N, CA, C and O atoms as a Tinker XYZ file with bonds, in Angstrom:
   396  protein
     1  N     -8.004000    1.221000    9.869000    73     2
     2  CA    -7.432000    0.245000    8.915000    64     1     3
     3  C     -6.512000   -0.684000    9.665000    63     2     4     5
     4  O     -5.862000   -0.302000   10.638000    81     3
     5  N     -6.470000   -1.915000    9.190000    73     3     6
     6  CA    -5.633000   -2.890000    9.815000    64     5     7
     7  C     -4.160000   -2.700000    9.517000    63     6     8     9
     8  O     -3.786000   -2.150000    8.481000    81     7
     9  N     -3.339000   -3.158000   10.428000    73     7    10
    10  CA    -1.876000   -3.085000   10.252000    64     9    11
    11  C     -1.302000   -4.446000    9.774000    63    10    12    13
    12  O     -0.135000   -4.553000    9.396000    81    11
    13  N     -2.175000   -5.478000    9.808000    73    11    14
    14  CA    -1.748000   -6.807000    9.435000    64    13    15
    15  C     -2.864000   -7.489000    8.640000    63    14    16    17
    16  O     -4.032000   -7.417000    9.022000    81    15
    17  N     -2.518000   -8.127000    7.574000    73    15    18
    18  CA    -3.465000   -8.939000    6.808000    64    17    19
    19  C     -2.859000  -10.300000    6.618000    63    18    20    21
    20  O     -1.757000  -10.428000    6.085000    81    19
    21  N     -3.595000  -11.356000    7.064000    73    19    22
    22  CA    -3.031000  -12.694000    6.904000    64    21    23
    23  C     -2.994000  -13.095000    5.430000    63    22    24    25
    24  O     -3.589000  -12.432000    4.580000    81    23
    25  N     -2.299000  -14.172000    5.145000    73    23    26
    26  CA    -2.179000  -14.642000    3.739000    64    25    27
    27  C     -3.521000  -15.078000    3.193000    63    26    28    29
    28  O     -3.777000  -14.970000    1.993000    81    27
    29  N     -4.383000  -15.575000    4.075000    73    27    30
    30  CA    -5.698000  -16.035000    3.616000    64    29    31
    31  C     -6.781000  -15.614000    4.614000    63    30    32    33
    32  O     -6.592000  -15.734000    5.824000    81    31
    33  N     -7.905000  -15.126000    4.111000    73    31    34
    34  CA    -9.017000  -14.766000    5.008000    64    33    35
    35  C    -10.295000  -14.687000    4.133000    63    34    36    37
    36  O    -10.216000  -14.631000    2.905000    81    35
    37  N    -11.453000  -14.683000    4.787000    73    35    38
    38  CA   -12.714000  -14.488000    4.090000    64    37    39
    39  C    -13.396000  -13.288000    4.627000    63    38    40    41
    40  O    -13.237000  -12.907000    5.786000    81    39
    41  N    -14.191000  -12.675000    3.724000    73    39    42
    42  CA   -15.003000  -11.513000    4.070000    64    41    43
    43  C    -16.440000  -11.708000    3.596000    63    42    44    45
    44  O    -16.714000  -12.318000    2.563000    81    43
    45  N    -17.335000  -11.160000    4.404000    73    43    46
    46  CA   -18.704000  -11.144000    4.052000    64    45    47
    47  C    -19.035000   -9.792000    3.484000    63    46    48    49
    48  O    -19.088000   -8.811000    4.227000    81    47
    49  N    -19.261000   -9.705000    2.177000    73    47    50
    50  CA   -19.465000   -8.412000    1.505000    64    49    51
    51  C    -20.946000   -8.218000    1.270000    63    50    52    53
    52  O    -21.644000   -9.145000    0.860000    81    51
    53  N    -21.425000   -7.014000    1.529000    73    51    54
    54  CA   -22.839000   -6.683000    1.301000    64    53    55
    55  C    -23.068000   -6.175000   -0.113000    63    54    56    57
    56  O    -23.274000   -4.979000   -0.318000    81    55
    57  N    -23.036000   -7.052000   -1.065000    73    55    58
    58  CA   -23.208000   -6.664000   -2.449000    64    57    59
    59  C    -23.609000   -7.897000   -3.269000    63    58    60    61
    60  O    -23.433000   -9.034000   -2.831000    81    59
    61  N    -24.129000   -7.656000   -4.419000    73    59    62
    62  CA   -24.456000   -8.700000   -5.361000    64    61    63
    63  C    -23.167000   -9.031000   -6.183000    63    62    64    65
    64  O    -22.200000   -8.270000   -6.183000    81    63
    65  N    -23.199000  -10.140000   -6.847000    73    63    66
    66  CA   -22.047000  -10.498000   -7.677000    64    65    67
    67  C    -21.853000   -9.445000   -8.807000    63    66    68    69
    68  O    -20.723000   -9.095000   -9.149000    81    67
    69  N    -22.958000   -8.962000   -9.365000    73    67    70
    70  CA   -22.857000   -7.927000  -10.419000    64    69    71
    71  C    -22.201000   -6.698000   -9.876000    63    70    72    73
    72  O    -21.329000   -6.151000  -10.551000    81    71
    73  N    -22.553000   -6.215000   -8.701000    73    71    74
    74  CA   -21.905000   -5.030000   -8.073000    64    73    75
    75  C    -20.422000   -5.338000   -7.858000    63    74    76    77
    76  O    -19.574000   -4.530000   -8.236000    81    75
    77  N    -20.089000   -6.485000   -7.261000    73    75    78
    78  CA   -18.703000   -6.872000   -7.018000    64    77    79
    79  C    -17.884000   -6.806000   -8.283000    63    78    80    81
    80  O    -16.783000   -6.253000   -8.277000    81    79
    81  N    -18.396000   -7.359000   -9.374000    73    79    82
    82  CA   -17.673000   -7.336000  -10.635000    64    81    83
    83  C    -17.532000   -5.957000  -11.215000    63    82    84    85
    84  O    -16.567000   -5.684000  -11.928000    81    83
    85  N    -18.471000   -5.079000  -10.929000    73    83    86
    86  CA   -18.374000   -3.711000  -11.397000    64    85    87
    87  C    -17.296000   -2.950000  -10.596000    63    86    88    89
    88  O    -16.553000   -2.153000  -11.171000    81    87
    89  N    -17.209000   -3.188000   -9.295000    73    87    90
    90  CA   -16.274000   -2.451000   -8.410000    64    89    91
    91  C    -14.865000   -3.031000   -8.459000    63    90    92    93
    92  O    -13.901000   -2.290000   -8.268000    81    91
    93  N    -14.714000   -4.320000   -8.706000    73    91    94
    94  CA   -13.445000   -4.981000   -8.550000    64    93    95
    95  C    -12.292000   -4.362000   -9.392000    63    94    96    97
    96  O    -11.199000   -4.181000   -8.855000    81    95
    97  N    -12.496000   -4.040000  -10.664000    73    95    98
    98  CA   -11.372000   -3.473000  -11.426000    64    97    99
    99  C    -10.799000   -2.176000  -10.770000    63    98   100   101
   100  O     -9.585000   -1.975000  -10.763000    81    99
   101  N    -11.650000   -1.338000  -10.244000    73    99   102
   102  CA   -11.164000   -0.127000   -9.584000    64   101   103
   103  C    -10.521000   -0.410000   -8.262000    63   102   104   105
   104  O     -9.602000    0.300000   -7.853000    81   103
   105  N    -10.991000   -1.452000   -7.570000    73   103   106
   106  CA   -10.501000   -1.770000   -6.224000    64   105   107
   107  C     -9.072000   -2.311000   -6.236000    63   106   108   109
   108  O     -8.382000   -2.236000   -5.219000    81   107
   109  N     -8.605000   -2.867000   -7.391000    73   107   110
   110  CA    -7.270000   -3.423000   -7.453000    64   109   111
   111  C     -6.274000   -2.373000   -7.951000    63   110   112   113
   112  O     -5.092000   -2.672000   -8.126000    81   111
   113  N     -6.739000   -1.166000   -8.176000    73   111   114
   114  CA    -5.831000   -0.105000   -8.573000    64   113   115
   115  C     -5.231000   -0.329000   -9.951000    63   114   116   117
   116  O     -5.955000   -0.635000  -10.899000    81   115
   117  N     -3.941000   -0.183000  -10.070000    73   115   118
   118  CA    -3.239000   -0.331000  -11.338000    64   117   119
   119  C     -2.866000   -1.779000  -11.630000    63   118   120   121
   120  O     -2.354000   -2.073000  -12.710000    81   119
   121  N     -3.112000   -2.685000  -10.692000    73   119   122
   122  CA    -2.743000   -4.082000  -10.915000    64   121   123
   123  C     -3.589000   -4.739000  -12.007000    63   122   124   125
   124  O     -4.790000   -4.483000  -12.095000    81   123
   125  N     -2.978000   -5.574000  -12.831000    73   123   126
   126  CA    -3.792000   -6.281000  -13.848000    64   125   127
   127  C     -4.760000   -7.247000  -13.120000    63   126   128   129
   128  O     -4.511000   -7.708000  -12.006000    81   127
   129  N     -5.837000   -7.509000  -13.801000    73   127   130
   130  CA    -6.881000   -8.334000  -13.195000    64   129   131
   131  C     -7.382000   -9.367000  -14.222000    63   130   132   133
   132  O     -7.781000   -8.999000  -15.327000    81   131
   133  N     -7.360000  -10.628000  -13.863000    73   131   134
   134  CA    -7.916000  -11.675000  -14.715000    64   133   135
   135  C     -9.100000  -12.288000  -14.031000    63   134   136   137
   136  O     -8.959000  -12.962000  -13.010000    81   135
   137  N    -10.299000  -12.053000  -14.598000    73   135   138
   138  CA   -11.549000  -12.527000  -13.986000    64   137   139
   139  C    -12.037000  -13.759000  -14.763000    63   138   140   141
   140  O    -12.072000  -13.776000  -15.993000    81   139
   141  N    -12.406000  -14.776000  -13.998000    73   139   142
   142  CA   -13.044000  -15.986000  -14.517000    64   141   143
   143  C    -14.319000  -16.211000  -13.784000    63   142   144   145
   144  O    -14.742000  -15.340000  -13.024000    81   143
   145  N    -14.956000  -17.330000  -13.970000    73   143   146
   146  CA   -16.216000  -17.635000  -13.288000    64   145   147
   147  C    -15.985000  -17.714000  -11.756000    63   146   148   149
   148  O    -15.326000  -18.622000  -11.251000    81   147
   149  N    -16.551000  -16.735000  -11.057000    73   147   150
   150  CA   -16.476000  -16.639000   -9.584000    64   149   151
   151  C    -15.076000  -16.720000   -8.983000    63   150   152   153
   152  O    -14.873000  -17.203000   -7.869000    81   151
   153  N    -14.128000  -16.229000   -9.765000    73   151   154
   154  CA   -12.749000  -16.104000   -9.212000    64   153   155
   155  C    -11.987000  -15.095000  -10.044000    63   154   156   157
   156  O    -12.336000  -14.803000  -11.188000    81   155
   157  N    -10.934000  -14.573000   -9.434000    73   155   158
   158  CA   -10.085000  -13.610000  -10.125000    64   157   159
   159  C     -8.659000  -13.793000   -9.616000    63   158   160   161
   160  O     -8.423000  -14.300000   -8.520000    81   159
   161  N     -7.725000  -13.364000  -10.449000    73   159   162
   162  CA    -6.269000  -13.361000  -10.071000    64   161   163
   163  C     -5.736000  -11.988000  -10.289000    63   162   164   165
   164  O     -5.991000  -11.356000  -11.314000    81   163
   165  N     -4.968000  -11.510000   -9.288000    73   163   166
   166  CA    -4.352000  -10.215000   -9.366000    64   165   167
   167  C     -2.845000  -10.406000   -9.116000    63   166   168   169
   168  O     -2.431000  -10.704000   -7.996000    81   167
   169  N     -2.023000  -10.228000  -10.181000    73   167   170
   170  CA    -0.565000  -10.318000   -9.942000    64   169   171
   171  C     -0.089000   -9.139000   -9.072000    63   170   172   173
   172  O     -0.457000   -7.988000   -9.307000    81   171
   173  N      0.720000   -9.451000   -8.086000    73   171   174
   174  CA     1.263000   -8.431000   -7.200000    64   173   175
   175  C      2.776000   -8.684000   -7.050000    63   174   176   177
   176  O      3.249000   -9.783000   -7.339000    81   175
   177  N      3.535000   -7.664000   -6.599000    73   175   178
   178  CA     4.996000   -7.879000   -6.426000    64   177   179
   179  C      5.311000   -9.060000   -5.557000    63   178   180   181
   180  O      4.898000   -9.118000   -4.399000    81   179
   181  N      6.046000  -10.010000   -6.110000    73   179   182
   182  CA     6.451000  -11.206000   -5.356000    64   181   183
   183  C      5.472000  -12.361000   -5.489000    63   182   184   185
   184  O      5.807000  -13.479000   -5.100000    81   183
   185  N      4.315000  -12.144000   -6.005000    73   183   186
   186  CA     3.333000  -13.265000   -6.072000    64   185   187
   187  C      2.018000  -12.825000   -6.681000    63   186   188   189
   188  O      1.981000  -12.114000   -7.685000    81   187
   189  N      0.944000  -13.261000   -6.051000    73   187   190
   190  CA    -0.386000  -12.962000   -6.568000    64   189   191
   191  C     -1.450000  -13.072000   -5.486000    63   190   192   193
   192  O     -1.239000  -13.652000   -4.421000    81   191
   193  N     -2.584000  -12.499000   -5.798000    73   191   194
   194  CA    -3.782000  -12.601000   -4.955000    64   193   195
   195  C     -4.830000  -13.370000   -5.757000    63   194   196   197
   196  O     -5.157000  -13.018000   -6.890000    81   195
   197  N     -5.342000  -14.425000   -5.136000    73   195   198
   198  CA    -6.461000  -15.155000   -5.707000    64   197   199
   199  C     -7.729000  -14.791000   -4.967000    63   198   200   201
   200  O     -7.753000  -14.810000   -3.736000    81   199
   201  N     -8.770000  -14.465000   -5.682000    73   199   202
   202  CA   -10.042000  -14.122000   -5.101000    64   201   203
   203  C    -11.049000  -15.137000   -5.565000    63   202   204   205
   204  O    -11.114000  -15.435000   -6.757000    81   203
   205  N    -11.842000  -15.679000   -4.657000    73   203   206
   206  CA   -12.906000  -16.600000   -4.986000    64   205   207
   207  C    -14.130000  -16.131000   -4.231000    63   206   208   209
   208  O    -14.021000  -15.730000   -3.072000    81   207
   209  N    -15.298000  -16.172000   -4.864000    73   207   210
   210  CA   -16.502000  -15.731000   -4.159000    64   209   211
   211  C    -17.666000  -16.665000   -4.427000    63   210   212   213
   212  O    -17.706000  -17.409000   -5.407000    81   211
   213  N    -18.625000  -16.582000   -3.486000    73   211   214
   214  CA   -19.877000  -17.331000   -3.624000    64   213   215
   215  C    -20.983000  -16.526000   -3.011000    63   214   216   217
   216  O    -20.771000  -15.766000   -2.066000    81   215
   217  N    -22.150000  -16.693000   -3.545000    73   215   218
   218  CA   -23.308000  -15.975000   -3.016000    64   217   219
   219  C    -23.764000  -16.652000   -1.723000    63   218   220   221
   220  O    -23.638000  -17.868000   -1.574000    81   219
   221  N    -24.288000  -15.867000   -0.801000    73   219   222
   222  CA   -24.830000  -16.325000    0.467000    64   221   223
   223  C    -26.226000  -15.807000    0.616000    63   222   224   225
   224  O    -26.584000  -14.846000   -0.065000    81   223
   225  N    -27.041000  -16.389000    1.473000    73   223   226
   226  CA   -28.399000  -15.855000    1.704000    64   225   227
   227  C    -28.320000  -14.387000    2.154000    63   226   228   229
   228  O    -27.404000  -13.977000    2.865000    81   227
   229  N    -29.313000  -13.625000    1.711000    73   227   230
   230  CA   -29.352000  -12.218000    2.096000    64   229   231
   231  C    -29.481000  -12.073000    3.619000    63   230   232   233
   232  O    -30.065000  -12.921000    4.295000    81   231
   233  N    -28.930000  -10.997000    4.125000    73   231   234
   234  CA   -29.046000  -10.657000    5.530000    64   233   235
   235  C    -30.328000   -9.813000    5.635000    63   234   236   237
   236  O    -30.489000   -8.818000    4.929000    81   235
   237  N    -31.223000  -10.228000    6.519000    73   235   238
   238  CA   -32.494000   -9.539000    6.695000    64   237   239
   239  C    -32.518000   -8.865000    8.072000    63   238   240   241
   240  O    -32.353000   -9.519000    9.102000    81   239
   241  N    -32.724000   -7.572000    8.067000    73   239   242
   242  CA   -32.822000   -6.787000    9.301000    64   241   243
   243  C    -34.149000   -5.989000    9.172000    63   242   244   245
   244  O    -34.220000   -4.960000    8.501000    81   243
   245  N    -35.193000   -6.522000    9.850000    73   243   246
   246  CA   -36.504000   -5.880000    9.734000    64   245   247
   247  C    -36.973000   -5.995000    8.275000    63   246   248   249
   248  O    -37.045000   -7.091000    7.720000    81   247
   249  N    -37.282000   -4.872000    7.680000    73   247   250
   250  CA   -37.711000   -4.848000    6.308000    64   249   251
   251  C    -36.573000   -4.714000    5.284000    63   250   252   253
   252  O    -36.796000   -4.721000    4.073000    81   251
   253  N    -35.364000   -4.593000    5.804000    73   251   254
   254  CA   -34.151000   -4.423000    4.948000    64   253   255
   255  C    -33.548000   -5.773000    4.583000    63   254   256   257
   256  O    -33.320000   -6.619000    5.448000    81   255
   257  N    -33.300000   -5.959000    3.320000    73   255   258
   258  CA   -32.614000   -7.205000    2.860000    64   257   259
   259  C    -31.305000   -6.777000    2.172000    63   258   260   261
   260  O    -31.326000   -6.048000    1.180000    81   259
   261  N    -30.172000   -7.240000    2.713000    73   259   262
   262  CA   -28.840000   -6.915000    2.138000    64   261   263
   263  C    -28.263000   -8.150000    1.427000    63   262   264   265
   264  O    -28.109000   -9.214000    2.025000    81   263
   265  N    -27.956000   -7.980000    0.166000    73   263   266
   266  CA   -27.354000   -9.119000   -0.533000    64   265   267
   267  C    -25.981000   -9.425000    0.109000    63   266   268   269
   268  O    -25.341000   -8.547000    0.687000    81   267
   269  N    -25.555000  -10.691000   -0.010000    73   267   270
   270  CA   -24.283000  -11.084000    0.581000    64   269   271
   271  C    -23.454000  -11.907000   -0.390000    63   270   272   273
   272  O    -23.965000  -12.762000   -1.114000    81   271
   273  N    -22.166000  -11.623000   -0.382000    73   271   274
   274  CA   -21.195000  -12.380000   -1.136000    64   273   275
   275  C    -20.059000  -12.711000   -0.203000    63   274   276   277
   276  O    -19.517000  -11.814000    0.443000    81   275
   277  N    -19.684000  -13.959000   -0.113000    73   275   278
   278  CA   -18.584000  -14.384000    0.702000    64   277   279
   279  C    -17.369000  -14.429000   -0.219000    63   278   280   281
   280  O    -17.368000  -15.146000   -1.220000    81   279
   281  N    -16.311000  -13.644000    0.132000    73   279   282
   282  CA   -15.124000  -13.554000   -0.722000    64   281   283
   283  C    -13.914000  -14.058000    0.047000    63   282   284   285
   284  O    -13.624000  -13.629000    1.164000    81   283
   285  N    -13.226000  -14.979000   -0.593000    73   283   286
   286  CA   -11.988000  -15.525000   -0.019000    64   285   287
   287  C    -10.779000  -14.856000   -0.665000    63   286   288   289
   288  O    -10.663000  -14.843000   -1.890000    81   287
   289  N     -9.894000  -14.310000    0.130000    73   287   290
   290  CA    -8.660000  -13.656000   -0.285000    64   289   291
   291  C     -7.530000  -14.638000    0.008000    63   290   292   293
   292  O     -7.391000  -15.094000    1.143000    81   291
   293  N     -6.740000  -14.964000   -0.974000    73   291   294
   294  CA    -5.587000  -15.874000   -0.830000    64   293   295
   295  C     -4.354000  -15.236000   -1.456000    63   294   296   297
   296  O     -4.199000  -15.252000   -2.677000    81   295
   297  N     -3.470000  -14.671000   -0.621000    73   295   298
   298  CA    -2.223000  -14.132000   -1.093000    64   297   299
   299  C     -1.204000  -15.238000   -1.209000    63   298   300   301
   300  O     -1.082000  -16.049000   -0.291000    81   299
   301  N     -0.478000  -15.302000   -2.284000    73   299   302
   302  CA     0.580000  -16.337000   -2.473000    64   301   303
   303  C      1.893000  -15.594000   -2.796000    63   302   304   305
   304  O      1.986000  -14.884000   -3.798000    81   303
   305  N      2.879000  -15.770000   -1.948000    73   303   306
   306  CA     4.198000  -15.165000   -2.171000    64   305   307
   307  C      4.250000  -13.650000   -2.028000    63   306   308   309
   308  O      5.196000  -13.015000   -2.494000    81   307
   309  N      3.240000  -13.066000   -1.387000    73   307   310
   310  CA     3.154000  -11.583000   -1.252000    64   309   311
   311  C      3.527000  -11.237000    0.169000    63   310   312   313
   312  O      2.918000  -11.754000    1.106000    81   311
   313  N      4.506000  -10.382000    0.354000    73   311   314
   314  CA     4.958000   -9.941000    1.666000    64   313   315
   315  C      3.916000   -9.111000    2.401000    63   314   316   317
   316  O      2.993000   -8.554000    1.808000    81   315
   317  N      4.099000   -9.053000    3.701000    73   315   318
   318  CA     3.179000   -8.299000    4.563000    64   317   319
   319  C      3.035000   -6.825000    4.165000    63   318   320   321
   320  O      1.915000   -6.315000    4.137000    81   319
   321  N      4.115000   -6.142000    3.863000    73   319   322
   322  CA     4.011000   -4.745000    3.447000    64   321   323
   323  C      3.171000   -4.544000    2.208000    63   322   324   325
   324  O      2.361000   -3.621000    2.114000    81   323
   325  N      3.388000   -5.431000    1.265000    73   323   326
   326  CA     2.622000   -5.329000    0.018000    64   325   327
   327  C      1.133000   -5.650000    0.267000    63   326   328   329
   328  O      0.250000   -4.995000   -0.287000    81   327
   329  N      0.870000   -6.669000    1.109000    73   327   330
   330  CA    -0.526000   -7.017000    1.448000    64   329   331
   331  C     -1.211000   -5.846000    2.112000    63   330   332   333
   332  O     -2.347000   -5.523000    1.766000    81   331
   333  N     -0.542000   -5.194000    3.068000    73   331   334
   334  CA    -1.114000   -4.049000    3.784000    64   333   335
   335  C     -1.393000   -2.915000    2.808000    63   334   336   337
   336  O     -2.475000   -2.328000    2.831000    81   335
   337  N     -0.438000   -2.607000    1.963000    73   335   338
   338  CA    -0.600000   -1.489000    1.023000    64   337   339
   339  C     -1.778000   -1.777000    0.036000    63   338   340   341
   340  O     -2.615000   -0.916000   -0.232000    81   339
   341  N     -1.793000   -3.009000   -0.476000    73   339   342
   342  CA    -2.889000   -3.363000   -1.408000    64   341   343
   343  C     -4.226000   -3.335000   -0.704000    63   342   344   345
   344  O     -5.173000   -2.763000   -1.244000    81   343
   345  N     -4.350000   -3.907000    0.441000    73   343   346
   346  CA    -5.626000   -3.993000    1.171000    64   345   347
   347  C     -6.117000   -2.630000    1.649000    63   346   348   349
   348  O     -7.324000   -2.387000    1.677000    81   347
   349  N     -5.234000   -1.768000    2.011000    73   347   350
   350  CA    -5.658000   -0.391000    2.416000    64   349   351
   351  C     -6.338000    0.271000    1.268000    63   350   352   353
   352  O     -7.406000    0.861000    1.436000    81   351
   353  N     -5.739000    0.189000    0.071000    73   351   354
   354  CA    -6.404000    0.811000   -1.099000    64   353   355
   355  C     -7.687000    0.067000   -1.420000    63   354   356   357
   356  O     -8.711000    0.705000   -1.665000    81   355
   357  N     -7.669000   -1.239000   -1.428000    73   355   358
   358  CA    -8.848000   -2.071000   -1.743000    64   357   359
   359  C     -9.994000   -1.683000   -0.776000    63   358   360   361
   360  O    -11.109000   -1.404000   -1.217000    81   359
   361  N     -9.715000   -1.669000    0.527000    73   359   362
   362  CA   -10.745000   -1.386000    1.522000    64   361   363
   363  C    -11.331000    0.017000    1.348000    63   362   364   365
   364  O    -12.545000    0.206000    1.425000    81   363
   365  N    -10.452000    0.997000    1.113000    73   363   366
   366  CA   -10.899000    2.381000    0.936000    64   365   367
   367  C    -11.781000    2.470000   -0.320000    63   366   368   369
   368  O    -12.807000    3.149000   -0.295000    81   367
   369  N    -11.407000    1.808000   -1.400000    73   367   370
   370  CA   -12.169000    1.829000   -2.618000    64   369   371
   371  C    -13.583000    1.157000   -2.428000    63   370   372   373
   372  O    -14.600000    1.636000   -2.929000    81   371
   373  N    -13.569000    0.071000   -1.707000    73   371   374
   374  CA   -14.842000   -0.679000   -1.541000    64   373   375
   375  C    -15.781000   -0.088000   -0.494000    63   374   376   377
   376  O    -16.912000   -0.557000   -0.361000    81   375
   377  N    -15.353000    0.916000    0.245000    73   375   378
   378  CA   -16.245000    1.480000    1.274000    64   377   379
   379  C    -17.444000    2.122000    0.596000    63   378   380   381
   380  O    -17.312000    2.872000   -0.371000    81   379
   381  N    -18.594000    1.812000    1.122000    73   379   382
   382  CA   -19.855000    2.395000    0.656000    64   381   383
   383  C    -20.486000    3.042000    1.868000    63   382   384   385
   384  O    -20.669000    2.390000    2.895000    81   383
   385  N    -20.816000    4.297000    1.764000    73   383   386
   386  CA   -21.341000    4.985000    2.957000    64   385   387
   387  C    -22.775000    5.509000    2.681000    63   386   388   389
   388  O    -23.258000    5.609000    1.553000    81   387
   389  N    -23.363000    5.814000    3.772000    73   387   390
   390  CA   -24.696000    6.410000    3.688000    64   389   391
   391  C    -24.622000    7.819000    4.257000    63   390   392   393
   392  O    -23.578000    8.242000    4.753000    81   391
   393  N    -25.696000    8.520000    4.188000    73   391   394
   394  CA   -25.676000    9.888000    4.624000    64   393   395
   395  C    -26.521000   10.144000    5.745000    63   394   396
   396  O    -26.595000   11.278000    6.217000    81   395
């Protein structure tokens, strides 16, 4: 897990928008969540997190096609400790593993 999260960054997520919307409420923990068309706002201590996403072409590896969503994270007024704590939970929740 990272020890530092910048105020703004993008991630390439291997999921559909429907999956993202299903997982997002659990990934923000106890924080309230306001979802609108392709964006969401999460109030956090000292500020907020704005999330914006867009679909990207699927990643193709041989016969495997992985859906892709590009997600922009924009923290506003949120200190580094709060960002790290939030993102550690978020990342752990969003992990999907295989066997």
